[in-house]
LUMFI-732894 format. One record per residue (C-alpha): residue in one letter; chain; x, y, z. Coordinates in nm, 4 decimals. Last residue first. Example, Ala and Ser with C-alpha at 12.3 -4.5 7.8 and 13.67 -1.06 7.14 Angstrom:
<recs>
 r c       xx       yy       zz
 S A   1.3670  -0.1060   0.7140
 A A   1.2300  -0.4500   0.7800
</recs>
This chain:
<recs>
 r c       xx       yy       zz
 X A  -0.6804  -1.8234   1.1814
 X A  -0.6345  -1.7731   0.8093
 X A  -0.4184  -1.4887   0.6789
 X A  -0.4885  -1.3523   0.3322
 X A  -0.2194  -1.1633   0.1452
 X A  -0.1358  -0.8465  -0.0473
 X A  -0.4764  -0.7495  -0.1825
 X A  -0.4040  -0.4304  -0.3770
 X A  -0.6371  -0.1312  -0.3826
 X A  -0.6501   0.1279  -0.6573
 X A  -0.7105   0.5013  -0.7090
 X A  -0.5279   0.6728  -0.4247
 X A  -0.3624   0.3674  -0.2690
 X A  -0.4963   0.1126  -0.0196
 X A  -0.2728  -0.1880   0.0424
 X A  -0.4893  -0.4687   0.1745
 X A  -0.4128  -0.7473   0.4222
 X A  -0.7237  -0.9637   0.4579
 X A  -0.7625  -1.1468   0.7865
 X A  -0.9697  -1.4621   0.7860
 X A  -1.1847  -1.6482   1.0386
 X A  -1.4771  -1.6659   0.7923
 X A  -1.7252  -1.4899   1.0220
 X A  -1.4524  -1.2983   1.2083
 X A  -1.3286  -1.0923   0.9144
 X A  -1.0335  -0.8937   1.0435
 X A  -0.9296  -0.6381   0.7820
 X A  -0.5623  -0.5432   0.8219
 X A  -0.4915  -0.2159   0.6418
 X A  -0.1812  -0.0971   0.4574
 X A  -0.1670   0.2689   0.3563
 X A  -0.0462   0.3961   0.0190
 X A   0.0901   0.7404  -0.0679
 X A   0.3049   0.7463   0.2442
 X A   0.2490   0.9903   0.5297
 X A   0.1243   0.7263   0.7665
 X A  -0.1024   0.4327   0.8271
 X A   0.0427   0.0861   0.8664
 X A  -0.2324  -0.1296   1.0124
 X A  -0.1553  -0.3521   1.3110
 X A  -0.3099  -0.1221   1.5745
 X A  -0.5794  -0.0131   1.3292
 X A  -0.7264  -0.3634   1.3124
 X A  -1.0094  -0.2959   1.0716
 X A  -1.3341  -0.4747   1.1432
 X A  -1.4967  -0.6592   0.8570
 X A  -1.8644  -0.6363   0.7637
 X A  -1.9144  -0.4764   0.4196
 X A  -1.5660  -0.5144   0.2729
 X A  -1.5666  -0.8651   0.4192
 X A  -1.8608  -0.9589   0.1961
 X A  -1.6648  -0.8504  -0.1098
 X A  -1.3583  -1.0388   0.0132
 X A  -1.5494  -1.3574   0.0927
 X A  -1.3589  -1.5764  -0.1450
 X A  -1.0189  -1.4228  -0.2210
 X A  -0.8239  -1.7133  -0.0771
 X A  -1.0225  -1.9628  -0.2883
 X A  -0.8726  -1.8083  -0.6020
 X A  -0.5188  -1.8797  -0.4761
 X A  -0.2914  -1.5893  -0.3902
 X A   0.0721  -1.6058  -0.5094
 X A   0.0233  -1.3445  -0.7814
 X A  -0.0940  -1.0740  -0.5424
 X A  -0.4349  -0.9346  -0.6298
 X A  -0.5672  -0.6207  -0.7963
 X A  -0.8751  -0.4351  -0.6822
 X A  -1.0465  -0.1341  -0.8401
 X A  -1.1584   0.0989  -0.5619
 X A  -1.5049   0.2100  -0.4463
 X A  -1.5413  -0.0670  -0.1868
 X A  -1.2069   0.0329  -0.0331
 X A  -1.3278   0.3874   0.0405
 X A  -1.6431   0.2561   0.2080
 X A  -1.4352   0.0171   0.4185
 X A  -1.2028   0.3013   0.5243
 X A  -1.4932   0.5314   0.6166
 X A  -1.6748   0.2575   0.8076
 X A  -1.3763   0.1741   1.0284
 X A  -1.2976   0.5420   1.0933
 X A  -1.6526   0.6216   1.2150
 X A  -1.8249   0.8862   1.0043
 X A  -2.1387   0.6946   0.9169
 X A  -2.4089   0.8613   0.7109
 X A  -2.3321   0.7148   0.3696
 X A  -2.5202   0.8412   0.0653
 X A  -2.5307   0.6337  -0.2512
 X A  -2.7615   0.8429  -0.4606
 X A  -3.0814   0.7474  -0.6465
 X A  -3.3360   0.9524  -0.4529
 X A  -3.1770   1.2988  -0.4560
 X A  -3.3709   1.5041  -0.7139
 X A  -3.6849   1.2903  -0.7522
 X A  -3.6835   1.1867  -0.3857
 X A  -3.6638   1.5513  -0.2801
 X A  -3.9454   1.6406  -0.5192
 X A  -4.1711   1.3602  -0.3959
 X A  -4.1085   1.4545  -0.0332
 X A  -4.1863   1.8201  -0.1073
 X A  -4.5156   1.7319  -0.2810
 X A  -4.6190   1.5260   0.0195
 X A  -4.5231   1.8064   0.2573
 X A  -4.7183   2.0606   0.0519
 X A  -5.0288   1.8391   0.0332
 X A  -5.0212   1.7865   0.4073
</recs>
């Protein structure tokens, strides 16, 4: 028991403060990638349009049938956020993400 306890403490000491994701589903991988990016916004968006974006990056469902994914450098994703009845259209590039528009239902 002493060895296990010591091992748990050592593992926590070496690996305890890391952001480790265990989900490999496509929806979760795209949302995780978007959360790491610096966002820029279209000029015609109002500040109230962007409300809920951070929360949507945690809980939204990506509509892959409408999304434009291909061989280009940037992919366009449609994030359906049911709680606020909004769809965020985001262009995801290598180092940045660009909020193109917000569609309200």
